[in-house]
C-alpha positions in Angstrom: 0.2 0.2 -0.1 1.4 3.2 -0.9 0.8 6.3 1.1 1.1 9.6 -0.6 1.9 12.5 1.1 -0.5 15.4 1.2 -0.8 18.0 -1.9 1.4 20.9 -1.3 -0.3 24.4 -0.7 0.9 26.1 -4.1 -1.4 28.9 -3.5 0.7 29.9 -0.3 3.4 30.2 -2.5 1.8 33.1 -4.2 0.6 34.6 -1.4 4.1 34.4 0.1 5.6 36.0 -2.8 2.9 38.8 -3.1 3.0 39.8 0.7 6.8 40.1 0.4 6.9 41.8 -2.6 4.2 44.6 -1.6 5.8 44.8 1.7 8.9 46.4 0.1 7.0 48.3 -2.4 8.8 46.6 -4.9 7.2 46.8 -8.6 7.8 43.4 -11.1 10.3 45.0 -12.6 12.1 46.0 -9.4 12.0 42.5 -8.3 13.2 40.9 -11.7 16.2 43.3 -11.4 16.9 42.4 -8.0 16.2 38.3 -8.5 17.8 38.1 -12.1 14.5 36.7 -13.0 12.0 37.5 -15.9 9.5 39.9 -15.1 6.8 37.5 -16.4 8.1 34.7 -14.3 7.5 36.5 -11.2 3.9 37.7 -12.5 3.2 33.7 -13.3 4.6 33.0 -10.1 2.7 35.4 -8.1 -0.6 35.1 -9.7 -0.2 30.8 -9.3 0.3 30.2 -13.1 3.6 28.5 -12.3 5.3 26.8 -9.7 8.9 27.8 -10.1 11.7 25.9 -9.8 14.4 25.3 -6.7 16.7 27.9 -8.7 13.7 30.1 -9.0 12.8 30.4 -5.3 16.4 30.3 -4.3 17.1 33.5 -6.4 14.2 35.1 -4.8 15.3 34.1 -1.1 18.4 36.2 -2.1 16.4 39.1 -3.5 14.4 39.3 -0.2 17.6 38.5 1.9 14.9 35.7 3.6 16.0 32.0 4.2 14.6 30.1 1.4 12.3 28.0 4.2 10.6 31.5 4.4 9.6 31.1 0.8 8.8 27.3 0.6 7.6 26.6 4.1 4.0 27.7 3.3 3.6 24.5 1.1 2.9 22.5 4.2 0.7 25.1 6.3 -2.3 23.0 6.2 -0.8 19.7 6.9 2.4 18.2 9.2 5.5 18.8 7.4 7.6 16.3 6.7 10.0 15.4 9.6 7.6 16.8 12.2 5.9 15.0 15.4 2.5 15.8 15.4 1.2 17.3 18.2 
């Protein structure tokens, strides 16, 4: 019997990206310049049309000067993250 993990909350990635960008009052163009990512990529990520790659989120973590866990951690917001002991 195969037990599959719960689906990641991909909407949380979009929300986290939007909150960080808006908190800094950065435009998509400014974030593109700081991250080296294409403006279209950033728009697609923030609007949930793309999930991005590890490299993409790594570039964003550096642009925002936050640990990558800050960006990817919300994937598990609706369930117990792997490696955690349930309460």
